[in-house]
C-alpha positions in Angstrom: 0.0 0.0 0.0 1.6 3.3 -1.1 2.1 6.0 1.6 -0.6 8.7 1.9 1.2 10.9 4.4 4.5 11.5 6.1 5.9 13.3 9.2 8.2 16.3 8.8 11.6 16.4 10.6 11.7 19.2 13.1 14.1 21.6 11.4 12.7 24.8 12.9 13.8 24.0 16.4 17.3 22.8 15.2 17.8 26.2 13.4 18.3 28.5 16.4 19.1 31.8 14.5 16.9 34.8 15.3 14.2 35.8 12.8 14.4 39.4 11.6 11.9 41.3 9.4 12.7 44.3 7.1 10.6 47.4 7.9 10.1 48.2 4.1 8.3 44.9 3.4 4.8 46.3 2.7 6.0 49.1 0.4 8.3 46.9 -1.6 5.7 44.1 -1.9 3.2 46.6 -3.4 5.8 47.9 -5.8 7.0 44.5 -7.0 3.4 43.4 -7.6 2.8 46.4 -9.8 6.1 45.6 -11.6 5.2 42.0 -12.2 1.6 42.6 -13.4 2.6 45.5 -15.6 1.4 45.1 -19.2 -1.2 42.5 -18.3 1.3 39.9 -17.2 -0.1 36.7 -15.6 -3.8 35.9 -15.5 -6.3 34.1 -13.4 -4.7 31.2 -11.4 -1.2 32.5 -12.0 -2.2 35.8 -10.3 -3.8 33.9 -7.4 -0.6 31.8 -7.1 1.5 35.1 -6.9 -0.6 36.3 -3.9 -0.3 32.9 -2.2 3.5 32.8 -2.8 4.2 35.7 -0.4 7.6 36.3 -1.9 7.7 39.7 -0.2 7.7 38.0 3.2 10.6 35.7 2.2 12.6 38.7 0.9 11.9 40.7 4.0 13.1 37.9 6.3 16.2 37.1 4.2 17.4 40.7 3.6 16.2 42.3 6.9 18.7 45.2 7.0 18.4 46.2 3.3 17.4 49.8 2.4 14.2 50.2 0.5 15.7 50.4 -3.1 17.9 47.4 -2.4 15.1 45.4 -0.9 13.0 46.2 -4.0 15.7 44.8 -6.4 16.0 41.6 -4.2 12.2 41.2 -4.1 11.8 41.7 -7.8 14.5 39.1 -8.5 13.1 36.5 -6.1 9.5 37.0 -7.4 10.8 36.8 -11.0 12.9 33.7 -10.1 9.7 31.9 -8.8 7.9 32.7 -12.0 10.9 31.6 -14.1 10.8 28.4 -12.2 7.1 28.0 -13.3 8.2 28.8 -16.9 11.1 26.3 -16.9 8.9 23.6 -15.2 6.8 23.3 -18.4 9.7 23.8 -20.8 11.7 21.2 -22.7 15.4 22.0 -22.6 15.2 23.9 -25.9 12.7 26.3 -24.3 15.0 26.6 -21.2 18.0 27.4 -23.4 16.2 30.2 -25.3 15.1 31.7 -22.0 18.7 31.4 -20.7 20.0 33.2 -23.8 17.6 36.1 -23.4 18.2 36.5 -19.6 22.0 36.2 -19.8 22.3 38.6 -22.7 20.1 41.0 -20.7 22.5 40.8 -17.7 25.8 40.8 -19.6 24.6 43.7 -21.9 22.0 45.6 -19.8 22.2 48.8 -21.9 22.6 47.4 -25.4 20.8 44.1 -25.7 17.3 44.4 -27.3 14.6 41.9 -26.5 10.9 42.0 -27.0 10.2 39.3 -24.5 8.8 40.1 -21.1 11.5 38.0 -19.4 14.3 40.0 -21.2 12.8 43.4 -20.3 12.3 42.4 -16.7 15.9 41.1 -16.4 17.3 44.3 -17.7 15.1 46.4 -15.6 16.0 45.0 -12.2 19.7 44.6 -13.1 20.1 48.2 -14.2 18.8 49.2 -10.7 21.4 46.8 -9.1 24.5 48.1 -11.0 24.9 51.6 -9.4 25.6 50.4 -5.9 26.8 46.8 -6.4 30.6 46.2 -6.3 32.3 44.8 -9.4 32.8 41.5 -7.6 29.1 41.3 -6.6 28.0 41.9 -10.2 30.4 39.3 -11.5 29.2 36.7 -8.9 25.5 37.5 -9.6 25.9 37.0 -13.4 28.1 33.9 -13.2 25.8 32.2 -10.7 22.7 33.0 -12.9 24.6 31.4 -15.8 25.2 28.2 -13.6 21.5 28.3 -12.7 20.4 28.1 -16.4 23.0 25.4 -17.3 21.7 23.2 -14.5 18.0 23.9 -15.2 18.7 22.8 -18.8 20.2 19.5 -17.5 17.2 19.1 -15.2 14.8 19.6 -18.2 16.7 16.9 -20.1 16.5 14.5 -17.1 12.8 15.2 -16.7 12.2 14.5 -20.5 14.1 11.3 -20.3 12.6 10.1 -17.0 16.1 10.0 -15.4 16.4 9.9 -11.6 20.1 10.9 -11.0 22.3 9.2 -8.3 22.5 11.1 -5.0 26.0 12.6 -5.6 25.1 14.0 -9.1 21.8 15.3 -7.7 23.4 17.2 -4.9 25.9 18.9 -7.3 23.1 19.8 -9.7 20.7 20.9 -7.0 23.1 23.5 -5.6 22.7 25.3 -8.9 19.0 24.6 -9.8 18.0 26.0 -6.5 18.8 29.6 -7.6 20.4 30.2 -4.2 23.8 31.3 -5.4 22.6 34.5 -7.1 20.6 35.2 -3.9 23.9 35.0 -1.9 25.4 37.6 -4.2 22.4 39.8 -3.4 23.3 39.6 0.4 26.5 41.5 -0.6 24.4 44.0 -2.7 21.7 44.4 -0.1 24.2 45.3 2.6 26.5 47.5 0.4 29.4 45.1 1.0 32.7 45.1 -1.0 34.4 41.9 0.0 37.6 41.0 -2.0 37.3 38.1 -4.4 40.0 36.1 -2.7 38.0 36.3 0.6 34.7 35.2 -1.1 36.6 32.3 -2.8 38.2 31.2 0.5 37.3 27.5 1.1 35.6 28.3 4.5 33.4 31.1 3.0 32.5 28.8 0.1 31.7 26.0 2.6 29.4 28.3 4.6 27.5 29.3 1.4 27.3 25.6 0.4 26.0 24.6 3.9 23.3 27.3 3.6 22.4 26.3 0.1 22.1 22.7 1.1 19.8 23.5 4.1 17.6 25.8 2.1 17.3 23.4 -0.9 17.1 20.1 0.8 14.4 21.3 3.3 12.6 22.7 0.3 12.7 19.2 -1.3 10.9 17.9 1.8 8.4 20.7 1.9 7.6 20.6 -1.8 7.6 16.8 -2.1 3.8 16.4 -1.9 3.2 18.9 -4.7 6.0 17.5 -6.9 5.0 13.9 -6.5 1.5 14.8 -7.6 3.0 16.1 -10.8 5.3 13.2 -11.3 8.4 15.3 -10.9 11.6 13.4 -9.9 14.0 16.4 -9.4 13.7 16.1 -5.7 16.1 14.5 -3.1 13.4 12.2 -1.6 12.8 10.0 -4.7 16.6 10.1 -5.3 17.2 8.7 -1.8 14.3 6.2 -2.0 15.8 4.7 -5.2 19.5 4.8 -4.1 19.1 3.7 -0.5 16.1 1.4 -1.1 14.0 3.3 1.5 10.3 3.8 2.0 9.0 7.4 2.0 9.1 8.2 5.7 12.7 6.7 6.0 13.8 8.8 3.0 12.2 12.0 4.6 14.1 11.2 7.8 17.3 10.7 5.9 17.0 14.0 4.1 16.0 15.7 7.4 19.1 14.4 9.1 21.3 15.8 6.2 19.5 19.2 6.7 20.4 19.2 10.4 24.0 18.3 9.5 24.1 21.4 7.2 23.1 23.7 10.0 25.8 22.1 12.2 28.3 22.5 9.4 27.5 26.2 9.1 27.9 26.7 12.9 31.2 24.7 13.0 32.6 26.6 10.0 31.6 30.0 11.4 33.4 29.1 14.7 36.6 28.5 12.7 36.7 31.6 10.5 40.2 33.1 9.8 40.7 36.9 10.2 41.3 39.2 7.3 41.6 42.4 9.4 38.9 44.6 11.0 37.2 46.1 7.9 36.9 42.8 6.0 36.0 40.8 9.1 33.1 43.2 9.8 31.8 42.8 6.2 32.2 39.0 6.3 30.2 38.9 9.6 27.4 40.9 7.9 27.5 38.4 4.9 27.3 35.4 7.2 24.5 37.0 9.2 22.8 37.2 5.8 23.3 33.5 5.2 21.8 32.7 8.7 18.8 35.0 7.9 18.2 32.9 4.7 18.3 29.6 6.7 15.9 30.6 9.4 13.8 32.9 7.1 13.2 30.2 4.4 12.3 27.6 7.0 9.6 29.7 8.6 8.4 31.2 5.2 7.8 27.6 3.9 4.8 27.3 6.3 3.4 30.8 5.5 3.5 30.5 1.7 0.7 28.6 0.0 3.1 27.1 -2.5 3.7 23.8 -0.6 0.8 23.2 1.9 -2.0 25.5 0.5 -3.7 27.3 3.3 -2.8 24.6 5.8 0.8 25.7 6.4 0.4 26.7 10.0 -1.4 23.5 10.9 1.4 21.4 9.1 4.0 23.4 11.1 2.2 22.6 14.4 1.4 18.9 13.7 4.3 17.9 11.4 1.9 15.8 9.3 1.9 16.2 5.5 -1.0 14.5 3.6 0.1 13.6 0.0 -1.8 15.2 -2.8 -3.4 12.7 -5.3 -1.4 12.1 -8.5 -2.6 14.2 -11.4 -3.7 12.1 -14.3 
């Protein structure tokens, strides 16, 4: 008898960082909504899904100290990324590639590239607002990681079309890019007006801290989104990967992924306790950057029960009981 429900691991109490909220949340949420819906973008159910998404809440918790213009860019990007996700979910890899071409050309050539597509215009619009205050290193990291995102989403589309369930090691490597987290980490630098030297950002311990955060955010997301994704027959999720590779039933696979999530939080705390020093100015900026990663960890966990993306209107009940009832498979 196939499983009809599962119990969530308690990640919220394992993640002991304080929750913060940006005071510009309401204003920026209103502005992003106007920006997204401009020119009659998105109709009917897609508009309803936008309201249920509550991207403004996620952005406000993940960039709590950003000024209003910076928060607006971050919120525009996150909102747009969720809609890109919806676009790429229904695309074959050719469609993903053409979207990637338009977006990357818009970012690499924000003042000269011409595109009639909505996605191209939106990319240029938010990126032009980022450029004036983002350091050269931040801009480079943002664009490069967007490039990695599209390369990995193309691979994901190919796997989906071919019905491939990757092995765990390949999945973990690919998921670190399909998550879209890496550009969001560059936005922590932008949101806080940081200018951290490239050699510091590329230091193994800083990279490890970013990776631990990415793993917690994305693997916990795989648990939270599993019910919706299995109803659509989507296999780009750690739970089916682990079920296949380890020969586990659903609850055991959820517990396995939950344990890895807790290890990611522990890894972050261990790495942070072993940071080298680069001198007072850089150490201050690095501390702000790492606070930003911690905000992402705790913010994304709590947001997952507030958004309607994973549990509909039952998020708070699921948070309290830990019980997820599986949605029926769509025919």
